[in-house]
C-alpha positions, 0 to 999 in steps of 0.5 A: 552492420546487419546484426545491428539493424536486426537488433534495432528492429527487435528492440522497436518491436518489443517496445511497440508491443509493450505499448500496445498491450498496456503493460507499461504503467505510468504513475501520477503522484498527488502534489501535496503530502497529506497529514494523518487523518486527512482523507483523499478521494481517488477513483471513487475511493475515499481513503484515510491514514487515520493513525499509527502505533509503534509496538513490540508485539503483533498478536493474532488469532484472538491474541492466542499467538504473539509474535515479537519484533526482531531485536532492534526492531518494532512493529509499526501499525498504520491504521487505514479506512477506505470508503467506496464513495462511487455508485458501483463496486470498486477495488480499494487499495490492498495491504500490498498497495501500501508501503512506507518510506523512512530514511530513503528506504522503502518498507513493504508490509509484513505479510509473513506475520499476517499470512500466519494469522488469517483469523485476524480479519475479524479485527482487520477488514483491510483486505483485497476485495471489491466493495459495494457503494457506501461500504467502509473498510477499516483495518491496519497494515503492519511494518517491521521498522528500526526500533529507533525510528523517527516517525516524523520522517516516515511517509505512508505511500498508497497506490490506487491501481487503475487499468492504465495508470496508478495514482499515488497519495502520500501521508506524512506521519510528522 
């Protein structure tokens, strides 16, 4: 009985400390799915999934290095635009805040290819840095997906981080 009381007290203390330190995040999802080309403004960031393309290759470093998708897969490029519409510098979502869902399965960005090709940022400004008011960031996020993917069943999920909660916007590629 004494051990049970101690365990309960420890559990309450841990739960209380998590709440006090702000480590527990909540999520707020936009009520409707957006269509490609539709912008959303959250926390001073006007964000748009502009278009997408399926390709067999990824080229970086001024096309000097070409990577081929694995057999049975393709690369899905999701082209995005972020504009700081606030009066101060703001953090925009980074490539790590963008994912896709297909057939109930989440896909994260293919950073293995991207990290090998740092010079690609001459073509892709979508990187993790605060941006000044009015500044625009255009770029793309790369995913390796099944070759037979039906893009009408793909959702692009973008998380807009905040100190105590995260807003989520979802675009449909249909």
